C-alpha positions, 0 to 999 in steps of 0.5 A: 486556782486561776489567780496566776497573776499572784505568782510573784517573781517580779520587778515592782514599779513604784508610780506617780504619787498623787497629793491633792490639796484637799484629800477629803479624809474623814477622821473617825477618832481623835487619835487620828488612828481611824480613817474613812476614805469615801471619795465624795468630795473628790473631783470625778475623772481625776485620780484621787488624792492621799494614795500611793500607786504601785505596780507589779509585772506592769509598766506602770500602776495603770489608771485610777480615777474617781467615777460618779454614779449620780451623787455617789462617787468612788475610785476605780481602777481601769482595765488594761487588757494587755496587763496579763498577770500583772496587778496595781495597788492603791495604798493610803499615805496615812500610816495605820495601826499595825493591829488593825481592821481594814474594810472596803466596798468593792465591785469587780466590774470587768475584765479579770474580776480579781482584787481586795484588800492589802495591809502591813504593806512595806513595798510591792514584794512584802505585804498581806492581801485578801483576794476576792476572785469572782471568775474563780468564785473564791476568797483567799488570804495571802502573805507575800514575802520577798516577792513569794506568795504564800496562800494561808487560807482559801474559801471557794464555791462562793456564788457571788453576784458579779455585778454587785458590790461586796463588803470586804473586811479583814482584822489583824490583831495579835497574830489572829487574821479574821476575814469577813465578806458581806459581814459574815466571817469566812476565813480565820488564820493564825500568823505571827511574824516579826512585822514592823507594821506598814500601810494599807489599802486595796489592789485590783488585777491589772487586766480588771476594772475594779471599783472601791468605795468606803475604805476604812482603817481602824485600830482593832482594839477600838473597832466596835464588835469583835469577832473571835 
């Protein structure tokens, strides 16, 4: 397993909390329990609003900015070659439901080529995460508790295109966790913990250039098709 960067005995650093006047948050339901973050209204070259940026084993959370590719815009974490085994998180300020479906499109463009989803985030030492690692060609499910990493499941030998966008989704409901890649279920696990919920977002290896788009959070009970 090449993700040594996940070896937590770390000091976490919370960094600047950017709040934009216009957040470009699309509310997908009247309950305000569903949020889609698409970045289409954000200014290219600037950090996106509506996120808290945090770091572990890094001096700071690195550089996050909105980039444009024609009419398309997306959020990118810029590689810090000296970051070593550290990583950076971008967590939505909106509080999601504890029973949630979280999804995003992700492109691991350069550097360490590792990143993914984060949910039930309390702080940089307590959260759940899905890790997509294109160097190792594997996807893993973790729980991080008090800085200690616990790997719950892993699926390897993926043979994914390193230059493509990949659709990543997780559902955590009633102790069941289901992970899908490209719309295909790849991991299922059961994990019952005394959780108080927490926020949701994405993460990138500190030494990776990683892009994210269409970050969506929904109540798992109202998310449409259910996978069992």
